[in-house]
C-alpha positions as YAML, in Angstrom:
chain: A
units: angstrom
residues:
- id: 1
  name: UNK
  ca: [-0.26, 0.03, -0.25]
- id: 2
  name: UNK
  ca: [1.24, 3.67, -0.55]
- id: 3
  name: UNK
  ca: [1.39, 6.36, 1.60]
- id: 4
  name: UNK
  ca: [-1.94, 7.15, 3.42]
- id: 5
  name: UNK
  ca: [-1.52, 11.22, 3.83]
- id: 6
  name: UNK
  ca: [-3.37, 12.93, 6.63]
- id: 7
  name: UNK
  ca: [-6.20, 14.68, 5.62]
- id: 8
  name: UNK
  ca: [-6.82, 13.36, 2.27]
- id: 9
  name: UNK
  ca: [-9.80, 11.87, 0.68]
- id: 10
  name: UNK
  ca: [-9.78, 8.12, -0.07]
- id: 11
  name: UNK
  ca: [-12.40, 5.37, -0.99]
- id: 12
  name: UNK
  ca: [-12.07, 2.07, 1.17]
- id: 13
  name: UNK
  ca: [-13.78, -0.81, -0.84]
- id: 14
  name: UNK
  ca: [-14.77, -3.80, 1.58]
- id: 15
  name: UNK
  ca: [-15.50, -7.10, 0.04]
- id: 16
  name: UNK
  ca: [-17.59, -9.39, 2.46]
- id: 17
  name: UNK
  ca: [-18.10, -12.83, 1.15]
- id: 18
  name: UNK
  ca: [-19.73, -14.18, 4.07]
- id: 19
  name: UNK
  ca: [-21.96, -12.59, 6.76]
- id: 20
  name: UNK
  ca: [-24.18, -13.60, 9.37]
- id: 21
  name: UNK
  ca: [-24.36, -10.96, 11.97]
- id: 22
  name: UNK
  ca: [-22.49, -7.63, 13.59]
- id: 23
  name: UNK
  ca: [-20.38, -4.72, 12.72]
- id: 24
  name: UNK
  ca: [-17.61, -4.10, 11.13]
- id: 25
  name: UNK
  ca: [-16.08, -0.73, 10.21]
- id: 26
  name: UNK
  ca: [-13.07, 0.29, 8.74]
- id: 27
  name: UNK
  ca: [-10.10, 2.60, 10.11]
- id: 28
  name: UNK
  ca: [-7.48, 4.10, 7.73]
- id: 29
  name: UNK
  ca: [-4.16, 5.75, 8.91]
- id: 30
  name: UNK
  ca: [-5.73, 5.50, 12.65]
- id: 31
  name: UNK
  ca: [-8.71, 7.65, 11.78]
- id: 32
  name: UNK
  ca: [-11.84, 7.07, 13.60]
- id: 33
  name: UNK
  ca: [-13.67, 4.19, 12.58]
- id: 34
  name: UNK
  ca: [-15.99, 4.44, 9.71]
- id: 35
  name: UNK
  ca: [-18.77, 1.72, 10.04]
- id: 36
  name: UNK
  ca: [-20.14, -0.34, 7.31]
- id: 37
  name: UNK
  ca: [-23.79, -1.04, 6.66]
- id: 38
  name: UNK
  ca: [-23.08, -4.78, 6.20]
- id: 39
  name: UNK
  ca: [-26.45, -6.46, 5.66]
- id: 40
  name: UNK
  ca: [-25.54, -9.27, 4.11]
- id: 41
  name: UNK
  ca: [-22.68, -10.65, 1.46]
- id: 42
  name: UNK
  ca: [-21.38, -7.94, -0.78]
- id: 43
  name: UNK
  ca: [-19.31, -4.90, -1.27]
- id: 44
  name: UNK
  ca: [-19.23, -1.77, 0.67]
- id: 45
  name: UNK
  ca: [-17.85, 1.37, -0.14]
- id: 46
  name: UNK
  ca: [-17.14, 4.44, 2.06]
- id: 47
  name: UNK
  ca: [-15.13, 7.65, 1.64]
- id: 48
  name: UNK
  ca: [-12.74, 8.48, 4.31]
- id: 49
  name: UNK
  ca: [-9.81, 11.18, 5.48]
- id: 50
  name: UNK
  ca: [-6.43, 9.30, 5.96]
- id: 51
  name: UNK
  ca: [-5.13, 9.53, 9.51]
- id: 52
  name: UNK
  ca: [-1.40, 9.80, 10.99]
- id: 53
  name: UNK
  ca: [-0.49, 6.04, 10.41]
- id: 54
  name: UNK
  ca: [-0.05, 4.23, 7.13]
- id: 55
  name: UNK
  ca: [-2.29, 1.19, 7.44]
- id: 56
  name: UNK
  ca: [-5.95, -0.03, 7.00]
- id: 57
  name: UNK
  ca: [-8.04, -1.98, 9.63]
- id: 58
  name: UNK
  ca: [-11.18, -3.68, 9.97]
- id: 59
  name: UNK
  ca: [-12.92, -3.42, 13.41]
- id: 60
  name: UNK
  ca: [-15.04, -5.95, 13.81]
- id: 61
  name: UNK
  ca: [-17.79, -5.77, 16.56]
- id: 62
  name: UNK
  ca: [-17.86, -8.52, 19.03]
- id: 63
  name: UNK
  ca: [-20.70, -10.12, 17.60]
- id: 64
  name: UNK
  ca: [-19.67, -10.21, 13.94]
- id: 65
  name: UNK
  ca: [-19.57, -13.43, 12.12]
- id: 66
  name: UNK
  ca: [-18.41, -13.19, 8.22]
- id: 67
  name: UNK
  ca: [-15.53, -12.91, 6.24]
- id: 68
  name: UNK
  ca: [-13.70, -10.16, 4.37]
- id: 69
  name: UNK
  ca: [-12.17, -11.31, 0.82]
- id: 70
  name: UNK
  ca: [-10.60, -8.12, -0.45]
- id: 71
  name: UNK
  ca: [-10.08, -4.28, 0.79]
- id: 72
  name: UNK
  ca: [-8.86, -1.80, -1.86]
- id: 73
  name: UNK
  ca: [-8.19, 1.99, -0.85]
- id: 74
  name: UNK
  ca: [-7.78, 4.42, -3.53]
- id: 75
  name: UNK
  ca: [-7.16, 8.21, -3.16]
- id: 76
  name: UNK
  ca: [-9.59, 10.38, -4.21]
- id: 77
  name: UNK
  ca: [-7.78, 13.04, -6.80]
- id: 78
  name: UNK
  ca: [-10.04, 15.90, -8.16]
- id: 79
  name: UNK
  ca: [-9.04, 18.21, -10.71]
- id: 80
  name: UNK
  ca: [-9.45, 21.85, -10.16]
- id: 81
  name: UNK
  ca: [-12.30, 23.19, -11.58]
- id: 82
  name: UNK
  ca: [-11.80, 26.09, -14.27]
- id: 83
  name: UNK
  ca: [-14.65, 28.32, -14.76]
- id: 84
  name: UNK
  ca: [-14.76, 30.78, -18.01]
- id: 85
  name: UNK
  ca: [-17.17, 33.49, -18.75]
...
């Protein structure tokens, strides 16, 4: 994984391959937990800010029963908007 830069915006995609119950959250770069609204197997996407640590963590609640098969982190880079009159 490349560097997570504090304050930049990232898209985090989590593929849940099996799910029975519980809560799952993403923590990017030491930032606050961002809960995923997991209701069954599927792909879940959130946007979050990078924190001060270069890592990504999944935080499973005590009752989480399921499996994650893939995690993807991409920085959102937007081009400046040019307006002409």
